[in-house]
N, C-alpha and C positions, 0 to 999 in steps of 0.2 A: 812433445818434449823428448829430448834425447838424453839417455843415461850415458854420461861420458866416463870412460875409465881413465881419462887423462886429467890430472890435477890442473886447476886453473893456471898456476904459474907456468907449468910445462906447456899448456895450450897457448898461452900468450907468447911464449918463446917461439913456438911453431908458427904462429901467425906473423910474428915480427920477421922471421926469416922469409916467409912468403911475401910480406910487404917489401922487403929489401930486394927480393928477386924481381918483382914487378917493376920496380924503379929501374933496375938494371936493364930489363928488357925494353922499357920505354925509352931509355937513354939511346938506344940504337935507332930510334925513329926520327926522321925528318918530317916535314909537313906532307910531302908526297906519300911517304910510306904510312903516315898516320891516316891519310884519307883513303888508302887502299883497303880492300875487303879483308875483314877478319875471317876466322873460321865459323863465325855465327852468321847464318843467312840474314841478309839485310842490314848487317852492322859493319861499319868500318872499324878499324883499330881505334879511331878516336871515340867511337861509341863505347867501346869496351873500357877505355881509360876513363871516360866521363862517368860511366856507370860505377866503376870501382871507387872513384872519389865520392860520388853521391852515396854509395852504399856504406862507405866508412863513416860518413857524417850521420847517416841514418842509424847506424848501430851506436855511435857516440850519443846520439839523441836518446836512444832506448836506455842506455846505461845511466846517463845523466838524470833522466826522468826517474828511473828506479831509485837512484840515490836520494831523491826528494820524496820518495814514497808515492810517486805518480806513475802513470802509464801514458805513453804518447804514440801517435801514429808514426809509422815508418817514414812516410813521405808526405809533404804537403800536397793536397790534391789527389791522394791515392795513386792508383795505377796510371791515370792520365797525367797527373803532375809529374810522376816519376819519368814517364816516357818523354814528356816535353823537355825536362831538364837534361836528359841524355842527349836528345837531338841538339839542344843548344850547346852542350859541352863538346860534342863531336865537331862542331864548326870552329872551335877555338884553335889558335896556333898550338903546336905541340909543346912548345916551351911553357906555355901557360897551363896546359893540361898536366904536364909533369909536376910543376910547382903546386898546383891545386891538389893533385893526388898525394904528393909528399906531405903537404900541410894537413890534409884530412886524416891520413894514416897516423901521423904523429899525434894529432889531437885525440884520436881514438885510443891509442896506446897510453897516452897520458891519463885519460879518464880511467882506463882499466887499472892503472898503477895505484889508484886511490881506493880500490875495492878491497874490502875485507872478505874473509871466507863466507860470512853470512850474506854480504852484498851480492855475491855471485848467484845466490839462490833467490834473489828478489824477482818478483814477477815483472814481465814486460808484455806489451801488446803483441809483439812479433810472435806469431804462431801460438799465442797464449802460453808462452813458455817462461824461461828465466834468462837472466843476463848471461849465464854460462852457455845457454843454447845460442845466443847471438854470437858468441866467440867461435863456437863450432861452425856456425853459418858463415862467418867471415872467413874462416879457414877454407871452407868450400869455395866461396866466391874467389878468393885470392888464388887458389891452386887451379881451379877449373878455368877461370878466365885468363890465367897466365898462358894456358894452352891455346885458348881462343885467340890470343894476340897473333899467333902463327908467326913467331919470330925465332923459333928454334927450341922452345920448351915443349916437351911432349909428355903424354901420360907415363911413358917409361921412366921419366924423371921424378915422378911423384914419390914421396916417402911411402913405404909400405903401410905404415899406420894410417896414413891418409886414405890410401886405397881401401883398407879394411873399414874405416869409418864411413866412406862413401857407400860401400856395399850395404852397411847396416842402415844408413839414412834412407837409401833408395829402395829398401826391401819392399815397400808398398807398390813398386812398379811391376811386380810379378803379374803376368797376365791373369785375368779372371779365369777360374776353372783350371789353373795350371799349378802344379807343384814344381817350381823352378829350382833345380839343384845347381848351384854354382860350385865348380870344383877347380881349385887352383892347381896348376901344374908346377909352380915354382916355389910355393910355400905350402905348409901343411894346413890348408884352410878349406873348409867346405861350408857352404851356406845353403839351407833348404828354405825356400820362401814360398808362401802361398799354399794352396791345397788344390787337389784335383789330379789330373793326368800328369805323370812325372815326365819332365823334359830336362835333360842335363846339358849344361853348357860348360865347357872346359877351356882353360887357357891361363896365361900368366895373370896374377892377381890384379896387376895394374890395368891390363887389357879388359878384364872382367869389370873393373870399376869404370873404366872409360866407356864401355858399352852400356852399362847401366845408366851412366850420366849422359848418354846420347852423343858421345864424342867418338872420333875415329880411333881405332886401335893400332898399335905398332906391330903386333904379331898376328897370330891366327887364333880364332876361336872355333872350336869344334862343338857339334851338338848331336844328340841322339835323335833329334827331330829332323824333318825334311829340310828345315832352314832355321835360322835363329828366330826365336819367337818375337812377336811384336809386343814391346813393353807397354805398360799402362802409362798414364800421364805422370809428369813430375808433380811432387807435392804442391798444393795450391800456393800461388804467389802471395806472400804476406802483405803486399801493398794494397790488396783489395780491401 
């Protein structure tokens, strides 16, 4: 569970902006560009778009179940079902993918618009957390996968508050036996993660966030170690 300093209404606004941006990026794609490789190994841009639509439906499902006082799985068929759906979606014409994504995002935002302050704290199966945590997760999905589409949106374009949230969410990736100190060179932010031998990594806050998220950086990161440390795994996939 993530303790969010962002009020639900403000978070929804941030996600809505990210949703609109994804649709703008997708509008630049024809079928040939849709089938070309994304920045994610093994995934085309169509895979990214299909996943974003499926993920919006999955979080809509979490919120809708929570409103009924229930919990639901993220995806039918777990991880295998998720992966099959992404593969099927990637093969669809880009015009269909765009419409599917637009519809899924609108439905998710419509469900969120029905939530009261208490509803945001309702439990969900996703990471055994709350509806608010699913909104934070959707923010991550929308911002990070917008970069993965590789059509001009870069980590340098991320909002600063998103970069800071990403550093906090991925704090568990600090290598075992290492006290990883992240020092921003463009905003007054330092994060100390983990414990053990201290290694400092310095750079722009968006580059630090991109590195922690396993994405390419736009600038340069420096370290007190011989090389950038090898990060631990991403938090477990909630589809399992």
